Each structure stands twice: as C-alpha cells, then as structure tokens.
TORTOR-828479 format. One record per atom (N, C-alpha, C): residue in one letter; atom name; x, y, z. Coordinates in Angstrom, 1 decimal. Each point is the difference from the previous one (the first is absolute). Example, Ala and Ser with C-alpha at 12.3 -4.5 7.8 and 13.67 -1.06 7.14 Angstrom:
// residues 2
<node r="a" a="N" c1="13.2" c2="-5.7" c3="7.8"/>
<node r="a" a="CA" c1="-0.9" c2="1.2" c3="0.0"/>
<node r="a" a="C" c1="0.9" c2="1.2" c3="0.0"/>
<node r="s" a="N" c1="-0.4" c2="1.1" c3="-0.7"/>
<node r="s" a="CA" c1="0.9" c2="1.1" c3="0.0"/>
<node r="s" a="C" c1="-0.8" c2="1.1" c3="0.8"/>
This chain:
// residues 77
<node r="m" a="N" c1="88.6" c2="73.0" c3="109.7"/>
<node r="m" a="CA" c1="-0.3" c2="1.7" c3="0.8"/>
<node r="m" a="C" c1="-1.4" c2="0.8" c3="-1.6"/>
<node r="s" a="N" c1="-0.9" c2="0.6" c3="1.7"/>
<node r="s" a="CA" c1="-0.7" c2="0.3" c3="-1.5"/>
<node r="s" a="C" c1="0.3" c2="1.2" c3="0.0"/>
<node r="i" a="N" c1="-1.1" c2="0.0" c3="-1.1"/>
<node r="i" a="CA" c1="1.1" c2="1.4" c3="-1.0"/>
<node r="i" a="C" c1="-0.3" c2="1.0" c3="0.9"/>
<node r="t" a="N" c1="-1.5" c2="1.0" c3="1.2"/>
<node r="t" a="CA" c1="-0.2" c2="0.5" c3="0.5"/>
<node r="t" a="C" c1="2.0" c2="0.0" c3="0.7"/>
<node r="q" a="N" c1="0.3" c2="-0.9" c3="0.6"/>
<node r="q" a="CA" c1="1.9" c2="0.6" c3="0.7"/>
<node r="q" a="C" c1="0.7" c2="0.2" c3="-1.5"/>
<node r="k" a="N" c1="0.3" c2="-0.7" c3="-0.7"/>
<node r="k" a="CA" c1="1.1" c2="0.4" c3="-0.8"/>
<node r="k" a="C" c1="-0.5" c2="1.4" c3="0.1"/>
<node r="s" a="N" c1="-1.0" c2="0.7" c3="-0.6"/>
<node r="s" a="CA" c1="0.3" c2="1.5" c3="-0.1"/>
<node r="s" a="C" c1="-0.4" c2="0.8" c3="1.4"/>
<node r="n" a="N" c1="0.4" c2="-0.7" c3="0.8"/>
<node r="n" a="CA" c1="-0.3" c2="0.7" c3="1.5"/>
<node r="n" a="C" c1="1.7" c2="0.5" c3="-0.3"/>
<node r="p" a="N" c1="0.7" c2="0.9" c3="0.2"/>
<node r="p" a="CA" c1="0.8" c2="1.2" c3="0.8"/>
<node r="p" a="C" c1="0.7" c2="-0.9" c3="1.0"/>
<node r="l" a="N" c1="-1.0" c2="-0.2" c3="1.0"/>
<node r="l" a="CA" c1="0.0" c2="0.3" c3="0.8"/>
<node r="l" a="C" c1="0.8" c2="-1.8" c3="0.9"/>
<node r="h" a="N" c1="-0.6" c2="-1.0" c3="-1.0"/>
<node r="h" a="CA" c1="0.3" c2="-1.5" c3="-0.2"/>
<node r="h" a="C" c1="1.3" c2="0.0" c3="0.6"/>
<node r="g" a="N" c1="0.4" c2="-0.4" c3="0.8"/>
<node r="g" a="CA" c1="1.2" c2="-0.8" c3="0.2"/>
<node r="g" a="C" c1="0.9" c2="0.8" c3="1.6"/>
<node r="i" a="N" c1="-0.5" c2="1.9" c3="0.0"/>
<node r="i" a="CA" c1="0.1" c2="0.8" c3="1.0"/>
<node r="i" a="C" c1="-0.8" c2="-0.5" c3="1.2"/>
<node r="t" a="N" c1="1.0" c2="-0.4" c3="0.9"/>
<node r="t" a="CA" c1="-0.3" c2="0.0" c3="1.8"/>
<node r="t" a="C" c1="-0.8" c2="2.2" c3="0.3"/>
<node r="l" a="N" c1="-1.0" c2="-0.7" c3="1.1"/>
<node r="l" a="CA" c1="0.1" c2="1.1" c3="0.5"/>
<node r="l" a="C" c1="1.1" c2="1.0" c3="0.6"/>
<node r="e" a="N" c1="0.7" c2="-1.1" c3="0.7"/>
<node r="e" a="CA" c1="1.4" c2="0.6" c3="0.6"/>
<node r="e" a="C" c1="0.5" c2="0.5" c3="-0.7"/>
<node r="v" a="N" c1="0.2" c2="-0.4" c3="-1.6"/>
<node r="v" a="CA" c1="0.9" c2="0.5" c3="0.0"/>
<node r="v" a="C" c1="-0.2" c2="1.3" c3="-0.6"/>
<node r="i" a="N" c1="-1.4" c2="0.0" c3="-0.7"/>
<node r="i" a="CA" c1="-0.7" c2="1.6" c3="-0.6"/>
<node r="i" a="C" c1="-0.2" c2="1.1" c3="1.4"/>
<node r="l" a="N" c1="0.4" c2="-0.6" c3="0.8"/>
<node r="l" a="CA" c1="0.4" c2="0.5" c3="1.3"/>
<node r="l" a="C" c1="0.4" c2="0.7" c3="0.6"/>
<node r="t" a="N" c1="1.8" c2="-0.9" c3="-1.0"/>
<node r="t" a="CA" c1="1.1" c2="0.8" c3="0.9"/>
<node r="t" a="C" c1="0.4" c2="0.3" c3="-0.6"/>
<node r="r" a="N" c1="-0.5" c2="-0.7" c3="-1.9"/>
<node r="r" a="CA" c1="0.9" c2="1.4" c3="-1.1"/>
<node r="r" a="C" c1="-0.9" c2="1.3" c3="0.0"/>
<node r="l" a="N" c1="-0.8" c2="0.6" c3="0.1"/>
<node r="l" a="CA" c1="-1.3" c2="1.3" c3="0.2"/>
<node r="l" a="C" c1="1.0" c2="0.3" c3="1.7"/>
<node r="v" a="N" c1="0.6" c2="-0.2" c3="1.3"/>
<node r="v" a="CA" c1="0.3" c2="-0.1" c3="0.7"/>
<node r="v" a="C" c1="1.5" c2="0.6" c3="-0.3"/>
<node r="e" a="N" c1="0.8" c2="-0.8" c3="-0.8"/>
<node r="e" a="CA" c1="1.4" c2="0.9" c3="0.1"/>
<node r="e" a="C" c1="-0.4" c2="0.9" c3="-1.6"/>
<node r="h" a="N" c1="-0.8" c2="-0.1" c3="-0.3"/>
<node r="h" a="CA" c1="-0.4" c2="1.5" c3="-1.3"/>
<node r="h" a="C" c1="-0.3" c2="0.7" c3="-0.2"/>
<node r="y" a="N" c1="-0.9" c2="0.5" c3="1.7"/>
<node r="y" a="CA" c1="-1.0" c2="0.5" c3="0.5"/>
<node r="y" a="C" c1="0.9" c2="0.5" c3="1.7"/>
<node r="g" a="N" c1="-0.8" c2="-0.8" c3="0.3"/>
<node r="g" a="CA" c1="1.1" c2="0.2" c3="1.9"/>
<node r="g" a="C" c1="-1.5" c2="0.1" c3="0.1"/>
<node r="w" a="N" c1="0.2" c2="-0.6" c3="1.3"/>
<node r="w" a="CA" c1="-1.5" c2="0.3" c3="1.1"/>
<node r="w" a="C" c1="-0.7" c2="1.7" c3="-0.2"/>
<node r="e" a="N" c1="1.0" c2="0.4" c3="0.6"/>
<node r="e" a="CA" c1="-0.9" c2="1.3" c3="0.3"/>
<node r="e" a="C" c1="-0.8" c2="0.5" c3="-1.9"/>
<node r="k" a="N" c1="0.8" c2="-0.5" c3="-1.4"/>
<node r="k" a="CA" c1="-0.4" c2="0.7" c3="-0.9"/>
<node r="k" a="C" c1="-0.9" c2="-1.2" c3="-0.2"/>
<node r="l" a="N" c1="-0.5" c2="-1.2" c3="0.0"/>
<node r="l" a="CA" c1="-0.7" c2="-1.1" c3="0.0"/>
<node r="l" a="C" c1="-1.1" c2="0.6" c3="0.4"/>
<node r="g" a="N" c1="0.1" c2="0.2" c3="1.3"/>
<node r="g" a="CA" c1="-1.3" c2="0.2" c3="1.1"/>
<node r="g" a="C" c1="-0.9" c2="1.3" c3="-0.2"/>
<node r="e" a="N" c1="0.7" c2="1.4" c3="-1.2"/>
<node r="e" a="CA" c1="0.1" c2="0.4" c3="-0.8"/>
<node r="e" a="C" c1="-1.5" c2="-0.2" c3="-1.2"/>
<node r="k" a="N" c1="0.8" c2="-1.5" c3="-0.4"/>
<node r="k" a="CA" c1="-1.0" c2="0.0" c3="-1.3"/>
<node r="k" a="C" c1="-1.1" c2="-1.1" c3="0.6"/>
<node r="i" a="N" c1="-0.2" c2="-0.7" c3="0.9"/>
<node r="i" a="CA" c1="-0.5" c2="-1.0" c3="0.7"/>
<node r="i" a="C" c1="-0.9" c2="1.2" c3="0.4"/>
<node r="s" a="N" c1="-0.5" c2="0.5" c3="1.2"/>
<node r="s" a="CA" c1="0.1" c2="-0.4" c3="1.0"/>
<node r="s" a="C" c1="-0.9" c2="-0.2" c3="1.1"/>
<node r="i" a="N" c1="1.2" c2="-0.9" c3="1.0"/>
<node r="i" a="CA" c1="-1.0" c2="-1.6" c3="0.3"/>
<node r="i" a="C" c1="1.1" c2="0.2" c3="1.3"/>
<node r="n" a="N" c1="-0.1" c2="-0.1" c3="1.3"/>
<node r="n" a="CA" c1="0.6" c2="-0.2" c3="1.5"/>
<node r="n" a="C" c1="1.3" c2="-1.2" c3="-0.4"/>
<node r="c" a="N" c1="-0.1" c2="-1.0" c3="-0.4"/>
<node r="c" a="CA" c1="1.0" c2="-0.6" c3="-0.3"/>
<node r="c" a="C" c1="1.0" c2="0.7" c3="-0.5"/>
<node r="f" a="N" c1="0.3" c2="1.1" c3="-0.9"/>
<node r="f" a="CA" c1="0.9" c2="0.5" c3="-0.9"/>
<node r="f" a="C" c1="0.3" c2="1.6" c3="0.7"/>
<node r="t" a="N" c1="-0.9" c2="-0.2" c3="1.2"/>
<node r="t" a="CA" c1="0.3" c2="1.7" c3="0.5"/>
<node r="t" a="C" c1="0.2" c2="0.2" c3="1.4"/>
<node r="k" a="N" c1="0.0" c2="-1.1" c3="0.9"/>
<node r="k" a="CA" c1="-0.3" c2="-0.6" c3="1.0"/>
<node r="k" a="C" c1="0.9" c2="-0.4" c3="0.6"/>
<node r="d" a="N" c1="1.2" c2="-0.4" c3="0.1"/>
<node r="d" a="CA" c1="0.9" c2="-0.9" c3="0.6"/>
<node r="d" a="C" c1="0.4" c2="-1.5" c3="-1.2"/>
<node r="p" a="N" c1="-0.3" c2="0.5" c3="-0.9"/>
<node r="p" a="CA" c1="0.3" c2="-1.0" c3="-1.3"/>
<node r="p" a="C" c1="1.0" c2="-1.1" c3="-0.2"/>
<node r="g" a="N" c1="0.0" c2="-1.6" c3="-0.4"/>
<node r="g" a="CA" c1="0.6" c2="-1.0" c3="0.3"/>
<node r="g" a="C" c1="-0.6" c2="-0.8" c3="-1.4"/>
<node r="i" a="N" c1="0.5" c2="-0.4" c3="-1.0"/>
<node r="i" a="CA" c1="0.0" c2="-1.0" c3="-0.8"/>
<node r="i" a="C" c1="-1.3" c2="-0.7" c3="0.1"/>
<node r="k" a="N" c1="0.9" c2="-1.0" c3="1.6"/>
<node r="k" a="CA" c1="-1.1" c2="-1.3" c3="0.4"/>
<node r="k" a="C" c1="-2.1" c2="0.5" c3="0.5"/>
<node r="s" a="N" c1="0.6" c2="0.9" c3="1.2"/>
<node r="s" a="CA" c1="-1.5" c2="0.9" c3="0.0"/>
<node r="s" a="C" c1="-0.7" c2="0.5" c3="-1.3"/>
<node r="s" a="N" c1="0.7" c2="1.3" c3="-1.1"/>
<node r="s" a="CA" c1="-0.1" c2="-0.3" c3="-1.5"/>
<node r="s" a="C" c1="-0.6" c2="-1.0" c3="-0.1"/>
<node r="l" a="N" c1="0.2" c2="-1.0" c3="-0.5"/>
<node r="l" a="CA" c1="0.0" c2="-1.3" c3="-0.6"/>
<node r="l" a="C" c1="-1.1" c2="-0.2" c3="0.5"/>
<node r="k" a="N" c1="-0.7" c2="-0.4" c3="1.4"/>
<node r="k" a="CA" c1="-1.2" c2="-0.7" c3="0.4"/>
<node r="k" a="C" c1="-0.7" c2="0.9" c3="0.2"/>
<node r="f" a="N" c1="-0.2" c2="1.6" c3="-0.2"/>
<node r="f" a="CA" c1="-0.6" c2="1.2" c3="-0.6"/>
<node r="f" a="C" c1="-0.1" c2="-0.8" c3="-1.3"/>
<node r="l" a="N" c1="0.1" c2="-0.1" c3="-0.2"/>
<node r="l" a="CA" c1="-0.1" c2="0.1" c3="-2.0"/>
<node r="l" a="C" c1="-0.9" c2="-1.1" c3="-0.7"/>
<node r="r" a="N" c1="0.5" c2="-1.5" c3="1.0"/>
<node r="r" a="CA" c1="-0.7" c2="-0.8" c3="0.1"/>
<node r="r" a="C" c1="-1.5" c2="-0.4" c3="0.0"/>
<node r="q" a="N" c1="-0.2" c2="0.7" c3="2.0"/>
<node r="q" a="CA" c1="-1.3" c2="0.3" c3="-0.6"/>
<node r="q" a="C" c1="-1.0" c2="0.5" c3="0.0"/>
<node r="t" a="N" c1="1.1" c2="1.2" c3="-1.1"/>
<node r="t" a="CA" c1="-1.2" c2="1.0" c3="-0.6"/>
<node r="t" a="C" c1="0.2" c2="-0.1" c3="-1.0"/>
<node r="p" a="N" c1="-1.2" c2="-0.2" c3="-1.0"/>
<node r="p" a="CA" c1="0.3" c2="-0.4" c3="-1.4"/>
<node r="p" a="C" c1="0.2" c2="2.1" c3="-0.6"/>
<node r="w" a="N" c1="-1.0" c2="1.2" c3="0.4"/>
<node r="w" a="CA" c1="-0.1" c2="0.8" c3="-0.8"/>
<node r="w" a="C" c1="1.7" c2="0.8" c3="-0.1"/>
<node r="a" a="N" c1="1.0" c2="-0.4" c3="1.9"/>
<node r="a" a="CA" c1="1.0" c2="1.0" c3="0.2"/>
<node r="a" a="C" c1="1.0" c2="-1.2" c3="-0.8"/>
<node r="r" a="N" c1="-0.3" c2="-1.4" c3="-0.3"/>
<node r="r" a="CA" c1="1.3" c2="-0.7" c3="-0.9"/>
<node r="r" a="C" c1="-0.5" c2="0.6" c3="-1.8"/>
<node r="e" a="N" c1="-1.1" c2="0.0" c3="-0.7"/>
<node r="e" a="CA" c1="-0.5" c2="0.8" c3="-1.0"/>
<node r="e" a="C" c1="1.3" c2="0.9" c3="-0.1"/>
<node r="k" a="N" c1="-0.5" c2="1.2" c3="0.8"/>
<node r="k" a="CA" c1="0.7" c2="1.4" c3="-0.8"/>
<node r="k" a="C" c1="2.0" c2="-0.3" c3="0.5"/>
<node r="l" a="N" c1="0.4" c2="-0.7" c3="1.1"/>
<node r="l" a="CA" c1="0.8" c2="-0.5" c3="-0.2"/>
<node r="l" a="C" c1="1.2" c2="-0.5" c3="-1.5"/>
<node r="e" a="N" c1="-1.5" c2="-0.7" c3="-0.6"/>
<node r="e" a="CA" c1="0.9" c2="-1.0" c3="-0.9"/>
<node r="e" a="C" c1="-0.3" c2="0.9" c3="-1.3"/>
<node r="s" a="N" c1="-1.0" c2="1.1" c3="0.1"/>
<node r="s" a="CA" c1="-1.0" c2="0.8" c3="-1.1"/>
<node r="s" a="C" c1="1.7" c2="1.3" c3="0.3"/>
<node r="l" a="N" c1="0.5" c2="0.3" c3="0.7"/>
<node r="l" a="CA" c1="1.0" c2="1.2" c3="-0.1"/>
<node r="l" a="C" c1="1.4" c2="-1.7" c3="-0.5"/>
<node r="y" a="N" c1="0.3" c2="-0.5" c3="0.8"/>
<node r="y" a="CA" c1="0.9" c2="-1.4" c3="-0.2"/>
<node r="y" a="C" c1="0.2" c2="0.3" c3="-2.4"/>
<node r="l" a="N" c1="-0.9" c2="-0.1" c3="-0.2"/>
<node r="l" a="CA" c1="0.1" c2="-0.4" c3="-1.3"/>
<node r="l" a="C" c1="-0.4" c2="1.8" c3="-0.9"/>
<node r="h" a="N" c1="-0.4" c2="0.4" c3="0.7"/>
<node r="h" a="CA" c1="-0.1" c2="1.8" c3="-0.5"/>
<node r="h" a="C" c1="1.5" c2="0.3" c3="0.2"/>
<node r="t" a="N" c1="0.6" c2="-0.5" c3="0.9"/>
<node r="t" a="CA" c1="1.3" c2="0.3" c3="0.0"/>
<node r="t" a="C" c1="0.9" c2="-0.5" c3="-0.7"/>
<node r="r" a="N" c1="0.6" c2="-1.5" c3="0.3"/>
<node r="r" a="CA" c1="0.1" c2="-0.5" c3="-1.5"/>
<node r="r" a="C" c1="-0.1" c2="0.2" c3="-1.2"/>
<node r="l" a="N" c1="-1.9" c2="0.6" c3="-0.6"/>
<node r="l" a="CA" c1="0.3" c2="0.0" c3="-1.8"/>
<node r="l" a="C" c1="0.5" c2="1.8" c3="0.5"/>
<node r="r" a="N" c1="-0.2" c2="0.9" c3="0.5"/>
<node r="r" a="CA" c1="0.3" c2="1.0" c3="-0.7"/>
<node r="r" a="C" c1="0.9" c2="0.8" c3="1.2"/>
<node r="k" a="N" c1="1.3" c2="-0.8" c3="0.3"/>
<node r="k" a="CA" c1="1.3" c2="0.2" c3="-0.1"/>
<node r="k" a="C" c1="1.0" c2="-0.6" c3="0.0"/>
<node r="n" a="N" c1="-0.2" c2="-1.1" c3="-1.0"/>
<node r="n" a="CA" c1="0.3" c2="-2.0" c3="0.0"/>
<node r="n" a="C" c1="1.5" c2="0.2" c3="0.5"/>
<node r="i" a="N" c1="-0.9" c2="-0.1" c3="1.7"/>
<node r="i" a="CA" c1="0.6" c2="-0.5" c3="0.7"/>
<node r="i" a="C" c1="-0.5" c2="-1.0" c3="0.9"/>
<node r="l" a="N" c1="0.3" c2="-1.0" c3="1.0"/>
<node r="l" a="CA" c1="-0.4" c2="-0.9" c3="1.3"/>
<node r="l" a="C" c1="0.4" c2="-1.6" c3="-1.6"/>
C-alpha cells in the first residue's frame, strides 16, 4: 500500500457509502442545497446520482469534501 493511501481519509470508503451516509444525515433536499447539482434536486436517487458522480470529477470532489467536513466537524458518519 502506498503512503498516500495510508494517509487518505477516504481510503476504503466507496462513493456509494459516502453518498448514502450524507443522504441519511442531510436528506436529499438539504444535500441539494449544500451541493447544487440536479441529481440531488430533481428526482434524486442513489443509482442516478452515483452514475453522475462517477462521470463528473468536480461533483465527486464536492461530495467527498462535504463528507470529510461533516465527519470531522460533527464527529459523525
């Protein structure tokens, strides 16, 4: 395992787990307010959101950043 993976706080956490935990914590409406993308605000769903996030690096980065911020700030997730 490389050193960068050992220090990566997201190592071993899938995108699906990140999204699911954030949806459970915030709900779709609040998540859509925090990260304004259509897959969270218009007919949201895990499957369709994952498809978009996997194809859109900037959106994935925003989601991962929110997850880390929420996890560290509130000591949850």
